[in-house]
SERO-4910 file (N, C-alpha, C, O; in steps of 0.05 Angstrom, whole numbers):
BEGIN
 pado doro    nc1    nc2    nc3   cac1   cac2   cac3    cc1    cc2    cc3    oc1    oc2    oc3
  Met    A    952   -110   1292    953   -101   1313    956   -124   1337    941   -144   1335
  Asn    A    971   -122   1354    973   -131   1377    950   -132   1399    950   -112   1414
  Arg    A    934   -146   1403    907   -147   1417    915   -141   1444    903   -123   1455
  Glu    A    933   -152   1456    943   -155   1482    947   -126   1495    940   -121   1518
  Leu    A    958   -111   1478    962    -83   1479    937    -66   1496    938    -51   1516
  Phe    A    913    -78   1478    889    -65   1488    869    -82   1515    844    -84   1515
  Leu    A    885    -90   1533    872   -101   1557    862    -81   1571    872    -59   1572
  Pro    A    843    -86   1583    829    -68   1600    845    -71   1630    848    -92   1641
  Thr    A    855    -44   1641    870    -34   1666    851    -28   1687    829    -19   1684
  Pro    A    862    -33   1709    849    -17   1733    860     15   1728    848     30   1743
  Glu    A    874     23   1717    888     51   1714    863     61   1694    850     81   1700
  Gly    A    857     47   1673    842     55   1652    812     57   1663    796     72   1652
  Glu    A    804     42   1686    781     43   1696    772     62   1713    749     70   1715
  Val    A    794     70   1725    798    100   1745    795    122   1726    774    136   1727
  Arg    A    814    126   1710    816    147   1696    780    153   1673    770    174   1663
  Leu    A    770    124   1674    745    135   1653    718    136   1680    694    142   1676
  Leu    A    727    130   1698    708    130   1724    711    163   1732    691    175   1737
  Leu    A    742    179   1732    736    207   1742    735    225   1715    743    248   1718
  Leu    A    729    219   1697    724    228   1666    694    232   1670    683    254   1670
  Ile    A    679    203   1673    647    201   1666    638    221   1694    620    238   1692
  Asp    A    651    217   1718    637    232   1741    643    254   1739    631    268   1755
  Ala    A    663    270   1721    668    300   1714    643    310   1703    634    333   1709
  Phe    A    629    293   1685    606    304   1669    584    296   1678    563    303   1667
  Ser    A    582    279   1701    558    270   1712    547    294   1734    560    307   1751
  Asp    A    515    296   1726    506    310   1749    482    297   1755    478    274   1747
  Gln    A    462    309   1772    432    296   1775    420    282   1756    415    258   1758
  Gln    A    415    297   1734    403    293   1702    420    288   1684    409    275   1666
  Gln    A    441    292   1679    459    287   1656    484    276   1663    498    280   1682
  Gly    A    487    257   1640    521    248   1645    531    253   1620    520    268   1604
  Leu    A    556    239   1615    576    245   1584    560    230   1569    555    206   1570
  Glu    A    552    250   1550    534    231   1524    553    224   1498    566    239   1483
  Gly    A    549    194   1500    566    186   1477    589    176   1480    603    184   1498
  Arg    A    600    153   1459    627    143   1460    646    161   1441    670    162   1444
  Thr    A    636    170   1427    652    195   1409    658    212   1432    682    214   1438
  Lys    A    645    223   1444    653    249   1461    667    232   1485    689    242   1489
  Leu    A    664    216   1498    683    196   1516    711    192   1502    730    197   1517
  Ala    A    715    184   1477    739    177   1465    756    199   1459    781    196   1456
  Lys    A    745    226   1456    758    253   1444    763    257   1474    787    251   1476
  Leu    A    754    264   1498    761    270   1520    778    254   1531    798    264   1542
  Asp    A    776    228   1531    801    210   1537    828    216   1523    849    218   1536
  Phe    A    825    219   1499    848    231   1479    862    247   1497    884    239   1505
  Leu    A    850    275   1506    856    297   1512    870    294   1541    889    307   1549
  Leu    A    853    272   1559    864    272   1576    889    252   1582    904    254   1602
  Arg    A    893    234   1565    913    215   1564    946    229   1549    969    223   1555
  Tyr    A    934    247   1529    957    266   1518    959    293   1528    949    310   1513
  Pro    A    970    299   1552    971    324   1563    983    347   1543    977    370   1547
  Ala    A   1002    340   1521   1009    358   1504    990    371   1484    993    394   1476
  Phe    A    966    352   1476    942    350   1461    928    371   1480    921    392   1470
  Leu    A    924    366   1500    903    379   1526    916    411   1519    901    428   1510
  Lys    A    938    416   1521    950    444   1529    943    455   1498    928    473   1495
  Arg    A    958    440   1472    945    460   1453    918    462   1440    913    476   1421
  Ala    A    899    444   1455    873    448   1449    862    473   1467    847    490   1459
  Leu    A    873    472   1493    867    495   1508    876    525   1499    861    544   1503
  Glu    A    901    528   1486    905    549   1471    893    554   1445    895    576   1434
  Ala    A    881    531   1433    864    536   1408    842    545   1408    831    556   1388
  Arg    A    828    542   1436    807    552   1449    803    583   1460    782    595   1465
  Gly    A    829    589   1463    838    622   1475    836    623   1504    829    644   1516
  Val    A    844    597   1518    846    591   1543    877    597   1552    897    584   1546
  Ile    A    875    615   1566    906    617   1572    917    596   1602    907    590   1624
  Val    A    940    588   1589    949    565   1605    975    580   1626    996    589   1617
  Thr    A    967    580   1651    982    597   1667   1005    573   1674   1001    549   1669
  Asp    A   1033    586   1688   1056    566   1696   1046    546   1716   1054    523   1715
  Glu    A   1026    554   1737   1015    535   1757   1002    512   1748    998    492   1762
  Ser    A    996    515   1726    984    484   1713   1008    472   1687   1002    458   1667
  Asp    A   1028    479   1693   1048    470   1675   1055    445   1680   1067    431   1662
  Asp    A   1048    435   1706   1058    408   1708   1029    392   1702   1029    370   1714
  Leu    A   1009    395   1690    993    382   1677    995    370   1648    984    351   1638
  Phe    A   1018    390   1638   1022    378   1612   1054    373   1606   1066    382   1587
  Val    A   1063    359   1625   1090    344   1619   1088    318   1609   1075    299   1618
  Glu    A   1102    320   1589   1103    295   1568   1130    279   1583   1145    292   1597
  Pro    A   1134    253   1578   1111    235   1570   1094    232   1584   1104    232   1607
  Asn    A   1067    230   1585   1047    225   1602   1048    188   1616   1045    169   1601
  Pro    A   1051    187   1634   1049    160   1648   1026    143   1638   1015    128   1654
  Ile    A   1016    144   1611    988    126   1610    997     96   1605   1019     87   1599
  Glu    A    980     86   1608    985     56   1613    980     42   1579    994     24   1570
  Gln    A    962     52   1568    963     43   1535    958     67   1521    948     88   1528
  Arg    A    969     55   1493    965     85   1471    943     75   1456    940     51   1450
  Met    A    923     98   1449    901    102   1435    912     94   1405    937     93   1400
  Val    A    891     87   1385    894     80   1356    880    104   1341    865    119   1354
  Arg    A    883    107   1322    867    118   1298    847    102   1292    853     78   1291
  Tyr    A    824    108   1288    800     97   1280    782    114   1265    787    138   1260
  Arg    A    760    102   1258    738    113   1240    734    140   1241    735    154   1220
  Phe    A    728    155   1275    720    172   1280    749    195   1294    748    218   1303
  Gly    A    769    179   1291    797    190   1305    804    176   1330    797    153   1330
  Pro    A    814    183   1346    829    174   1371    807    149   1384    785    156   1392
  Trp    A    815    123   1383    799    107   1401    817     82   1422    841     78   1420
  Asp    A    805     74   1434    819     55   1456    795     25   1446    771     24   1450
  Pro    A    809      5   1435    793    -16   1434    779    -30   1462    757    -42   1465
  Ser    A    799    -24   1480    784    -30   1507    767    -18   1519    758    -22   1542
  Tyr    A    760      2   1501    733     19   1517    708     -1   1529    696      5   1549
  Phe    A    703    -23   1514    676    -39   1514    685    -55   1541    670    -52   1560
  Ser    A    706    -70   1544    714    -79   1568    716    -60   1594    708    -66   1616
  Leu    A    726    -37   1587    729    -17   1613    696    -11   1621    688    -14   1644
  Leu    A    680     -1   1599    656      8   1608    639     -7   1615    620      1   1628
  Gly    A    643    -38   1608    629    -62   1615    633    -67   1646    616    -75   1662
  Ser    A    654    -62   1648    667    -72   1679    656    -49   1700    649    -55   1722
  Leu    A    653    -20   1691    643     -4   1703    615    -10   1712    606    -11   1735
  Val    A    604    -13   1692    571     -9   1694    565    -41   1704    543    -47   1713
  Gly    A    580    -57   1701    577    -85   1716    581    -86   1747    571   -102   1763
  Arg    A    594    -72   1750    606    -65   1781    589    -44   1796    593    -38   1819
  Gly    A    571    -33   1781    550    -17   1794    567     15   1794    557     35   1805
  Leu    A    584     16   1786    600     46   1787    585     68   1764    578     92   1767
  Val    A    583     52   1743    570     70   1719    539     64   1716    530     44   1726
  Thr    A    524     81   1702    503     69   1695    502     74   1667    522     85   1657
  Val    A    481     66   1649    476     78   1615    451     93   1615    430     85   1624
  Val    A    458    118   1603    439    130   1597    432    137   1573    449    147   1558
  Pro    A    403    132   1564    392    137   1546    390    164   1535    380    179   1552
  Tyr    A    398    180   1509    395    197   1494    386    197   1469    390    177   1457
  Asn    A    374    217   1458    357    218   1432    373    199   1411    364    179   1400
  Arg    A    401    213   1410    418    199   1392    436    180   1397    457    182   1386
  Gly    A    432    163   1413    448    142   1425    449    140   1459    430    150   1472
  Ile    A    472    128   1470    475    132   1500    493    144   1508    509    156   1494
  Gly    A    494    144   1537    513    158   1548    524    144   1577    521    120   1582
  Tyr    A    537    161   1593    547    141   1623    541    163   1636    536    185   1627
  Lys    A    540    155   1665    532    174   1687    543    153   1709    539    129   1705
  Thr    A    560    162   1735    569    151   1758    545    150   1772    528    168   1774
  Thr    A    545    125   1783    524    119   1803    530    132   1830    552    142   1833
  Ala    A    510    133   1850    522    146   1882    550    131   1883    569    145   1886
  Ile    A    554    104   1880    574     90   1887    596     99   1873    616    107   1884
  Gly    A    592     97   1845    618    104   1828    623    136   1844    645    142   1854
  Ser    A    601    151   1843    619    185   1849    628    185   1881    637    206   1890
  Asp    A    625    165   1895    634    163   1918    664    150   1913    683    160   1925
  Leu    A    667    132   1898    694    118   1894    709    140   1874    734    141   1878
  Ala    A    701    156   1857    708    178   1846    721    198   1864    744    205   1859
  Ser    A    710    207   1883    717    226   1900    733    219   1924    743    235   1939
  His    A    737    189   1925    757    181   1943    786    178   1926    809    182   1935
  Met    A    781    171   1904    807    172   1884    822    200   1880    846    203   1880
  Arg    A    799    219   1876    810    247   1866    822    258   1890    837    277   1888
  Ala    A    817    246   1918    831    256   1941    866    238   1942    882    247   1958
  Asp    A    871    222   1929    893    204   1924    911    227   1907    905    234   1884
  Pro    A    937    239   1923    949    247   1908    961    239   1878    965    255   1860
  Ala    A    965    213   1876    969    207   1848    953    208   1827    961    208   1804
  Trp    A    922    210   1834    903    223   1814    895    245   1811    875    251   1799
  Arg    A    912    264   1825    905    298   1827    907    304   1801    887    316   1792
  Pro    A    926    298   1783    932    308   1758    907    301   1742    895    318   1730
  Ile    A    901    280   1741    880    269   1724    849    282   1733    829    284   1719
  Asp    A    853    289   1762    827    305   1764    825    333   1751    806    345   1740
  Ala    A    854    343   1758    852    371   1745    848    379   1720    841    401   1713
  Ser    A    854    356   1704    853    353   1676    819    351   1663    810    361   1643
  Thr    A    806    332   1686    780    326   1675    764    352   1685    741    357   1677
  Arg    A    778    367   1703    758    395   1708    765    413   1687    745    424   1677
  Leu    A    787    417   1678    794    432   1649    779    420   1630    769    435   1613
  Leu    A    772    394   1628    754    382   1601    724    391   1604    710    399   1585
  Arg    A    715    390   1628    685    398   1636    682    428   1629    664    436   1615
  Arg    A    702    446   1640    700    475   1634    705    487   1609    694    508   1603
  His    A    722    473   1590    728    478   1567    720    462   1538    722    470   1515
  Phe    A    711    438   1549    702    416   1524    676    400   1532    675    377   1526
  Asn    A    659    411   1543    639    400   1545    623    408   1520    606    425   1523
  Leu    A    627    398   1494    619    399   1472    605    371   1464    605    353   1480
  Ala    A    593    369   1441    581    347   1433    605    336   1417    624    347   1406
  Gly    A    596    307   1420    622    288   1406    630    287   1381    651    280   1372
  Ser    A    606    299   1368    616    305   1333    629    333   1332    645    337   1314
  Thr    A    625    350   1348    639    375   1355    666    367   1363    683    381   1352
  Leu    A    672    354   1376    703    343   1392    715    334   1368    735    345   1361
  Lys    A    703    310   1352    717    295   1334    727    320   1313    751    322   1308
  Asn    A    710    338   1303    721    358   1283    741    374   1294    760    381   1280
  Phe    A    738    382   1322    763    401   1331    786    377   1331    808    381   1320
  Val    A    782    361   1338    810    340   1332    820    342   1306    843    348   1301
  Tyr    A    803    337   1289    817    340   1259    824    362   1248    839    363   1229
  Gln    A    811    388   1262    819    409   1255    850    419   1266    868    430   1253
  His    A    850    412   1290    876    425   1307    898    401   1309    920    404   1318
  Phe    A    889    381   1301    912    359   1311    912    343   1277    902    321   1273
  Pro    A    922    354   1264    923    340   1232    941    318   1235    936    302   1217
  Glu    A    964    309   1254    978    290   1255    955    266   1267    964    243   1264
  Val    A    940    267   1275    917    247   1286    906    243   1269    905    219   1264
  Gly    A    891    260   1247    872    256   1234    887    242   1198    874    236   1178
  Ser    A    914    242   1203    924    234   1173    939    206   1183    949    191   1166
  Ala    A    939    199   1211    946    173   1216    931    149   1201    908    153   1193
  Arg    A    946    124   1195    934    102   1185    912     96   1206    910    109   1227
  Trp    A    896     77   1200    874     65   1216    886     49   1231    903     35   1220
  Asn    A    881     45   1256    893     25   1277    922     28   1282    935     11   1294
  Glu    A    934     52   1273    959     66   1281    958     78   1309    945     97   1319
  Ala    A    980     59   1319    975     78   1353    983    107   1350    993    120   1331
  Leu    A    975    115   1375    981    148   1372    995    159   1397   1001    183   1398
***
């Protein structure tokens, strides 16, 4: 596996900031890296997001078709790992967001989660207003509305509805 393919990028940081902010409120954040990875998978791969919404019985309207256009201009591919889709740069991306005071680590009973700080939330609001980030923002809102589930539930959902992901070899690019 070429490790250079998994270096953190500014685009990756903004995408994760918007995702974490969509799941942050006064008390809660986005609970767990498994949940973060599965939501990020759906965010990066709009064709899978569309299939996931349909599997949950959500009617996808013509107005939202532009969210599901492939190929998605993602900067890096995810790989198949132990619990499904994963990006080896998560630790660097999250460390950068935490280190710059944009995201804070939140302890939960069964691990940790991530929540935007006031500065991070302000930056996320600013980025959402940028037309370049509007499709990601719209997708994060869909994820919050329809996939605010436990990480293990999301992992099982991915395996159940996307057998091509579950059958990929470990470290194979998705």
